[in-house]
KOLTI-999929 format. One record per atom (N, C-alpha, C, CB): residue number from 1; residue in one letter; atom name; x, y, z. Coordinates in steps of 0.05 Angstrom, whole numbers. Glycine has a CB too. Example, Ala and Ser with C-alpha at 12.3 -4.5 7.8 and 13.67 -1.06 7.14 Angstrom:
% residues 2
i / aa / at / east / north / up
1 / A / N / 264 / -114 / 156
1 / A / CA / 246 / -90 / 156
1 / A / C / 264 / -66 / 156
1 / A / CB / 226 / -89 / 181
2 / S / N / 257 / -45 / 142
2 / S / CA / 273 / -21 / 143
2 / S / C / 258 / 1 / 157
2 / S / CB / 282 / -12 / 114
This chain:
% residues 98
i / aa / at / east / north / up
1 / M / N / 425 / 501 / -412
1 / M / CA / 413 / 484 / -389
1 / M / C / 396 / 466 / -396
1 / M / CB / 399 / 499 / -370
2 / S / N / 398 / 441 / -385
2 / S / CA / 384 / 419 / -393
2 / S / C / 359 / 415 / -374
2 / S / CB / 403 / 395 / -393
3 / R / N / 340 / 409 / -382
3 / R / CA / 314 / 405 / -362
3 / R / C / 310 / 375 / -357
3 / R / CB / 284 / 417 / -376
4 / Y / N / 309 / 368 / -331
4 / Y / CA / 302 / 337 / -324
4 / Y / C / 270 / 333 / -334
4 / Y / CB / 307 / 331 / -287
5 / T / N / 267 / 311 / -345
5 / T / CA / 241 / 299 / -352
5 / T / C / 237 / 277 / -338
5 / T / CB / 238 / 293 / -379
6 / P / N / 220 / 273 / -319
6 / P / CA / 214 / 250 / -302
6 / P / C / 201 / 231 / -321
6 / P / CB / 194 / 257 / -276
7 / G / N / 205 / 207 / -317
7 / G / CA / 197 / 183 / -328
7 / G / C / 165 / 179 / -317
7 / G / CB / 219 / 158 / -320
8 / S / N / 154 / 157 / -329
8 / S / CA / 124 / 151 / -320
8 / S / C / 126 / 143 / -289
8 / S / CB / 110 / 126 / -340
9 / V / N / 103 / 145 / -279
9 / V / CA / 103 / 136 / -251
9 / V / C / 115 / 108 / -248
9 / V / CB / 75 / 137 / -240
10 / P / N / 106 / 86 / -263
10 / P / CA / 117 / 61 / -261
10 / P / C / 148 / 58 / -260
10 / P / CB / 108 / 47 / -280
11 / D / N / 153 / 73 / -284
11 / D / CA / 185 / 76 / -286
11 / D / C / 198 / 87 / -261
11 / D / CB / 194 / 97 / -310
12 / R / N / 193 / 107 / -248
12 / R / CA / 201 / 120 / -230
12 / R / C / 198 / 102 / -203
12 / R / CB / 187 / 144 / -231
13 / L / N / 178 / 90 / -200
13 / L / CA / 176 / 68 / -176
13 / L / C / 191 / 47 / -182
13 / L / CB / 147 / 57 / -171
14 / A / N / 199 / 39 / -204
14 / A / CA / 217 / 16 / -208
14 / A / C / 244 / 20 / -195
14 / A / CB / 221 / 10 / -238
15 / H / N / 254 / 44 / -192
15 / H / CA / 278 / 51 / -179
15 / H / C / 278 / 43 / -151
15 / H / CB / 283 / 80 / -180
16 / N / N / 256 / 45 / -136
16 / N / CA / 255 / 42 / -107
16 / N / C / 264 / 12 / -101
16 / N / CB / 224 / 49 / -95
17 / M / N / 272 / 9 / -74
17 / M / CA / 279 / -18 / -68
17 / M / C / 260 / -24 / -42
17 / M / CB / 311 / -21 / -62
18 / Y / N / 258 / -50 / -37
18 / Y / CA / 240 / -56 / -13
18 / Y / C / 258 / -76 / 3
18 / Y / CB / 209 / -69 / -22
19 / E / N / 257 / -70 / 29
19 / E / CA / 265 / -88 / 48
19 / E / C / 244 / -101 / 64
19 / E / CB / 282 / -76 / 65
20 / V / N / 235 / -130 / 54
20 / V / CA / 211 / -139 / 65
20 / V / C / 215 / -153 / 89
20 / V / CB / 198 / -153 / 48
21 / D / N / 201 / -146 / 111
21 / D / CA / 202 / -163 / 135
21 / D / C / 181 / -182 / 132
21 / D / CB / 199 / -147 / 161
22 / E / N / 189 / -206 / 122
22 / E / CA / 175 / -233 / 119
22 / E / C / 163 / -243 / 144
22 / E / CB / 195 / -254 / 109
23 / G / N / 138 / -252 / 138
23 / G / CA / 124 / -258 / 163
23 / G / C / 113 / -240 / 184
23 / G / CB / 140 / -272 / 174
24 / N / N / 118 / -213 / 180
24 / N / CA / 111 / -191 / 196
24 / N / C / 93 / -170 / 180
24 / N / CB / 137 / -179 / 207
25 / P / N / 72 / -173 / 170
25 / P / CA / 60 / -154 / 152
25 / P / C / 55 / -128 / 169
25 / P / CB / 34 / -165 / 140
26 / H / N / 56 / -104 / 160
26 / H / CA / 52 / -81 / 174
26 / H / C / 21 / -69 / 164
26 / H / CB / 77 / -61 / 169
27 / I / N / 6 / -84 / 153
27 / I / CA / -19 / -77 / 146
27 / I / C / -41 / -101 / 147
27 / I / CB / -16 / -65 / 120
28 / E / N / -63 / -101 / 162
28 / E / CA / -82 / -119 / 164
28 / E / C / -111 / -108 / 160
28 / E / CB / -79 / -131 / 190
29 / V / N / -125 / -119 / 138
29 / V / CA / -149 / -113 / 135
29 / V / C / -171 / -129 / 152
29 / V / CB / -152 / -114 / 110
30 / H / N / -187 / -118 / 166
30 / H / CA / -206 / -130 / 181
30 / H / C / -232 / -138 / 165
30 / H / CB / -212 / -112 / 203
31 / Q / N / -234 / -158 / 151
31 / Q / CA / -250 / -163 / 134
31 / Q / C / -284 / -156 / 136
31 / Q / CB / -244 / -187 / 130
32 / D / N / -291 / -166 / 159
32 / D / CA / -320 / -157 / 167
32 / D / C / -326 / -130 / 164
32 / D / CB / -328 / -165 / 195
33 / I / N / -309 / -113 / 179
33 / I / CA / -315 / -85 / 182
33 / I / C / -307 / -75 / 150
33 / I / CB / -296 / -69 / 209
34 / A / N / -290 / -78 / 136
34 / A / CA / -285 / -72 / 107
34 / A / C / -305 / -79 / 96
34 / A / CB / -264 / -82 / 94
35 / R / N / -318 / -99 / 90
35 / R / CA / -342 / -108 / 78
35 / R / C / -367 / -92 / 85
35 / R / CB / -346 / -136 / 85
36 / A / N / -370 / -88 / 110
36 / A / CA / -395 / -73 / 120
36 / A / C / -394 / -47 / 111
36 / A / CB / -398 / -71 / 150
37 / T / N / -369 / -30 / 115
37 / T / CA / -370 / -4 / 108
37 / T / C / -362 / 0 / 76
37 / T / CB / -351 / 11 / 128
38 / G / N / -359 / -15 / 62
38 / G / CA / -345 / -12 / 37
38 / G / C / -316 / -3 / 35
38 / G / CB / -359 / 6 / 25
39 / T / N / -301 / -6 / 55
39 / T / CA / -276 / 5 / 56
39 / T / C / -256 / -14 / 39
39 / T / CB / -266 / 8 / 87
40 / G / N / -262 / -40 / 33
40 / G / CA / -248 / -56 / 19
40 / G / C / -243 / -46 / -8
40 / G / CB / -260 / -80 / 20
41 / R / N / -265 / -43 / -24
41 / R / CA / -266 / -32 / -48
41 / R / C / -255 / -4 / -55
41 / R / CB / -290 / -33 / -55
42 / L / N / -256 / 11 / -32
42 / L / CA / -244 / 39 / -31
42 / L / C / -211 / 34 / -30
42 / L / CB / -255 / 56 / -3
43 / L / N / -199 / 18 / -15
43 / L / CA / -176 / 11 / -13
43 / L / C / -163 / 5 / -40
43 / L / CB / -177 / -9 / 3
44 / V / N / -177 / -13 / -57
44 / V / CA / -169 / -22 / -79
44 / V / C / -168 / 0 / -100
44 / V / CB / -184 / -44 / -87
45 / K / N / -184 / 21 / -95
45 / K / CA / -186 / 40 / -117
45 / K / C / -163 / 63 / -112
45 / K / CB / -218 / 53 / -118
46 / V / N / -159 / 70 / -89
46 / V / CA / -142 / 93 / -79
46 / V / C / -115 / 88 / -73
46 / V / CB / -152 / 103 / -56
47 / C / N / -105 / 66 / -72
47 / C / CA / -79 / 58 / -63
47 / C / C / -58 / 62 / -88
47 / C / CB / -80 / 27 / -52
48 / P / N / -37 / 77 / -87
48 / P / CA / -22 / 84 / -112
48 / P / C / -7 / 63 / -122
48 / P / CB / -3 / 107 / -108
49 / A / N / 1 / 44 / -100
49 / A / CA / 22 / 24 / -105
49 / A / C / 4 / -3 / -113
49 / A / CB / 43 / 20 / -78
50 / H / N / -24 / -3 / -111
50 / H / CA / -39 / -25 / -117
50 / H / C / -32 / -50 / -95
50 / H / CB / -34 / -32 / -149
51 / V / N / -28 / -40 / -73
51 / V / CA / -28 / -60 / -51
51 / V / C / -50 / -79 / -46
51 / V / CB / -27 / -47 / -29
52 / Y / N / -72 / -72 / -50
52 / Y / CA / -98 / -79 / -45
52 / Y / C / -114 / -92 / -70
52 / Y / CB / -112 / -54 / -35
53 / S / N / -122 / -115 / -67
53 / S / CA / -137 / -125 / -87
53 / S / C / -163 / -144 / -77
53 / S / CB / -118 / -139 / -104
54 / E / N / -180 / -141 / -94
54 / E / CA / -204 / -157 / -84
54 / E / C / -209 / -184 / -95
54 / E / CB / -227 / -141 / -89
55 / E / N / -212 / -204 / -80
55 / E / CA / -211 / -231 / -86
55 / E / C / -241 / -236 / -93
55 / E / CB / -200 / -249 / -61
56 / P / N / -248 / -259 / -111
56 / P / CA / -270 / -266 / -118
56 / P / C / -291 / -270 / -97
56 / P / CB / -265 / -286 / -130
57 / D / N / -281 / -278 / -75
57 / D / CA / -304 / -284 / -52
57 / D / C / -304 / -257 / -36
57 / D / CB / -297 / -312 / -30
58 / G / N / -296 / -235 / -45
58 / G / CA / -300 / -208 / -35
58 / G / C / -283 / -198 / -14
58 / G / CB / -326 / -206 / -25
59 / T / N / -264 / -216 / -4
59 / T / CA / -241 / -211 / 14
59 / T / C / -225 / -193 / 0
59 / T / CB / -224 / -235 / 23
60 / I / N / -208 / -177 / 16
60 / I / CA / -187 / -161 / 5
60 / I / C / -159 / -168 / 11
60 / I / CB / -192 / -136 / 13
61 / S / N / -146 / -174 / -5
61 / S / CA / -120 / -185 / -8
61 / S / C / -97 / -164 / 2
61 / S / CB / -115 / -194 / -39
62 / V / N / -75 / -164 / 12
62 / V / CA / -57 / -143 / 17
62 / V / C / -30 / -153 / 10
62 / V / CB / -57 / -134 / 46
63 / E / N / -16 / -142 / -9
63 / E / CA / 13 / -144 / -15
63 / E / C / 29 / -123 / -6
63 / E / CB / 19 / -145 / -42
64 / Y / N / 37 / -126 / 24
64 / Y / CA / 41 / -105 / 39
64 / Y / C / 74 / -100 / 31
64 / Y / CB / 33 / -110 / 71
65 / A / N / 86 / -119 / 16
65 / A / CA / 116 / -115 / 9
65 / A / C / 118 / -93 / -13
65 / A / CB / 130 / -144 / -2
66 / A / N / 96 / -87 / -25
66 / A / CA / 96 / -63 / -48
66 / A / C / 88 / -34 / -32
66 / A / CB / 71 / -71 / -76
67 / C / N / 87 / -37 / -8
67 / C / CA / 71 / -11 / 2
67 / C / C / 92 / 11 / -1
67 / C / CB / 60 / -13 / 34
68 / L / N / 83 / 35 / -5
68 / L / CA / 94 / 59 / -8
68 / L / C / 93 / 76 / 20
68 / L / CB / 80 / 73 / -30
69 / E / N / 83 / 66 / 38
69 / E / CA / 78 / 78 / 63
69 / E / C / 69 / 105 / 63
69 / E / CB / 99 / 76 / 78
70 / C / N / 51 / 112 / 42
70 / C / CA / 42 / 141 / 41
70 / C / C / 17 / 148 / 58
70 / C / CB / 36 / 148 / 13
71 / G / N / 6 / 128 / 68
71 / G / CA / -19 / 133 / 85
71 / G / C / -45 / 135 / 74
71 / G / CB / -17 / 155 / 100
72 / T / N / -49 / 133 / 47
72 / T / CA / -75 / 141 / 32
72 / T / C / -93 / 122 / 43
72 / T / CB / -74 / 138 / -2
73 / C / N / -84 / 96 / 50
73 / C / CA / -103 / 75 / 58
73 / C / C / -118 / 85 / 84
73 / C / CB / -88 / 45 / 64
74 / L / N / -102 / 99 / 104
74 / L / CA / -109 / 105 / 128
74 / L / C / -127 / 130 / 128
74 / L / CB / -86 / 108 / 145
75 / A / N / -125 / 146 / 105
75 / A / CA / -144 / 172 / 103
75 / A / C / -170 / 164 / 93
75 / A / CB / -132 / 194 / 84
76 / V / N / -174 / 137 / 80
76 / V / CA / -198 / 131 / 71
76 / V / C / -210 / 109 / 85
76 / V / CB / -195 / 127 / 44
77 / A / N / -198 / 94 / 100
77 / A / CA / -207 / 71 / 117
77 / A / C / -229 / 78 / 137
77 / A / CB / -184 / 60 / 133
78 / A / N / -253 / 63 / 139
78 / A / CA / -271 / 70 / 162
78 / A / C / -254 / 62 / 189
78 / A / CB / -300 / 53 / 160
79 / P / N / -266 / 73 / 212
79 / P / CA / -253 / 67 / 235
79 / P / C / -255 / 34 / 240
79 / P / CB / -265 / 84 / 257
80 / G / N / -233 / 20 / 246
80 / G / CA / -230 / -5 / 255
80 / G / C / -228 / -23 / 227
80 / G / CB / -256 / -12 / 275
81 / A / N / -229 / -10 / 205
81 / A / CA / -227 / -32 / 182
81 / A / C / -195 / -39 / 176
81 / A / CB / -241 / -20 / 153
82 / L / N / -182 / -26 / 183
82 / L / CA / -150 / -26 / 178
82 / L / C / -132 / -25 / 202
82 / L / CB / -142 / -1 / 160
83 / T / N / -113 / -44 / 205
83 / T / CA / -92 / -38 / 223
83 / T / C / -65 / -33 / 208
83 / T / CB / -89 / -60 / 245
84 / W / N / -51 / -9 / 210
84 / W / CA / -32 / -4 / 197
84 / W / C / -10 / 12 / 213
84 / W / CB / -41 / 7 / 176
85 / H / N / 16 / 4 / 212
85 / H / CA / 39 / 17 / 224
85 / H / C / 63 / 14 / 207
85 / H / CB / 45 / 7 / 252
86 / Y / N / 82 / 30 / 213
86 / Y / CA / 106 / 29 / 196
86 / Y / C / 120 / 3 / 202
86 / Y / CB / 125 / 54 / 201
87 / P / N / 132 / -8 / 176
87 / P / CA / 149 / -29 / 183
87 / P / C / 170 / -29 / 204
87 / P / CB / 160 / -36 / 163
88 / A / N / 182 / -48 / 213
88 / A / CA / 205 / -49 / 231
88 / A / C / 227 / -30 / 220
88 / A / CB / 215 / -79 / 235
89 / S / N / 240 / -19 / 239
89 / S / CA / 266 / -5 / 230
89 / S / C / 281 / -20 / 207
89 / S / CB / 286 / -3 / 253
90 / A / N / 292 / -4 / 189
90 / A / CA / 307 / -13 / 165
90 / A / C / 290 / -29 / 148
90 / A / CB / 331 / -29 / 171
91 / M / N / 262 / -34 / 152
91 / M / CA / 250 / -47 / 132
91 / M / C / 230 / -29 / 118
91 / M / CB / 238 / -71 / 142
92 / G / N / 217 / -41 / 98
92 / G / CA / 199 / -24 / 81
92 / G / C / 209 / -13 / 57
92 / G / CB / 189 / -3 / 95
93 / I / N / 201 / 9 / 46
93 / I / CA / 208 / 20 / 21
93 / I / C / 235 / 38 / 27
93 / I / CB / 182 / 37 / 9
94 / V / N / 253 / 36 / 6
94 / V / CA / 275 / 52 / 6
94 / V / C / 273 / 67 / -20
94 / V / CB / 300 / 37 / 9
95 / F / N / 264 / 97 / -22
95 / F / CA / 262 / 112 / -42
95 / F / C / 288 / 116 / -56
95 / F / CB / 252 / 136 / -34
96 / R / N / 288 / 110 / -81
96 / R / CA / 312 / 116 / -98
96 / R / C / 312 / 137 / -118
96 / R / CB / 320 / 93 / -111
97 / E / N / 291 / 149 / -123
97 / E / CA / 282 / 171 / -140
97 / E / C / 296 / 197 / -129
97 / E / CB / 249 / 173 / -141
98 / G / N / 310 / 207 / -147
98 / G / CA / 318 / 235 / -143
98 / G / C / 343 / 236 / -132
98 / G / CB / 300 / 251 / -127
């Protein structure tokens, strides 16, 4: 009997495919609220896909095309700091692991 040994997280994520809905982001950071509540830096720290990054001027950039749609950002964001919804039908991540 052989045992399955999973690869590293980045190796496993590399198998996923993304159908990007160009021009229709499903994530929006409300910069003023994010800055006032500290949500921006928290998003950068907790997102497993590293979708969020802090720019030199303190704004938070979003690379929504890489989103895993896991909802971690929703769990930590202060009320009103983030608008998030699932991408349009047949768009977003297509999990290929397993």
